[in-house]
N, C-alpha and C positions, 0 to 999 in steps of 0.2 A: 520441500524446504526443511532445513534442519531445525530441531527443537532448540530453543534458547534455554541454557541452564538457569536454574533458580537463583544462582548467586550473581547474576548479571542485573545491575540496577538500571533505573531509568531516570533521566533528568527532565523529562517532558511534563512540566507542570500544567500545560494547557489541556491535557487529556481529561475527559469527563470522569474517568475512574481514578485520577491521580490521588485523591485523598483516601481511597480505599485499597491502594495497591502496595503490596510488599516491595515491589521494585523501587518505588519512590522512597520508602523508608530506608532500605539498605544503601541507596545512593546518598541520602542525606547523613546517615550515621557512620558512613565510611567503611561498612563491612562488605560492600560489593567488590568482587574481583575485577569487574569491568563495568563501566557506565556508558550507556548508549542513550539515544533519544528514539524511542519507538514511535510508531505512526498514529497514536491516538489523537483525536481532535476534541474540541469542545462539545461536539455532538455524538461522538462514538469512541469506544475504546480501541486499543491496538490489536487485541487478540493474543497478547502475551501476558495478560493481566494475571497476577497472583494475589488473591484476597488476603487481607490482614486477618490473622486468626486471633480470636480472643475478644 
C-alpha cells in the first residue's frame, strides 16, 4: 500500500487519536491539500496518524 503524504488531512473525528493527530488539525485549518476520512475508530487509530508536535 502506498504511503499517504503528510499534507493529506482527515475528517474522521470518531478516531480515538483524533485530538492528537496533525491530520485533523490541517483538515480543520484549511492547509491540507486533500481531505479524506481514514479508518480510525473510537477503539483504535487508523495507522496513518501523525502526532501533533509541541
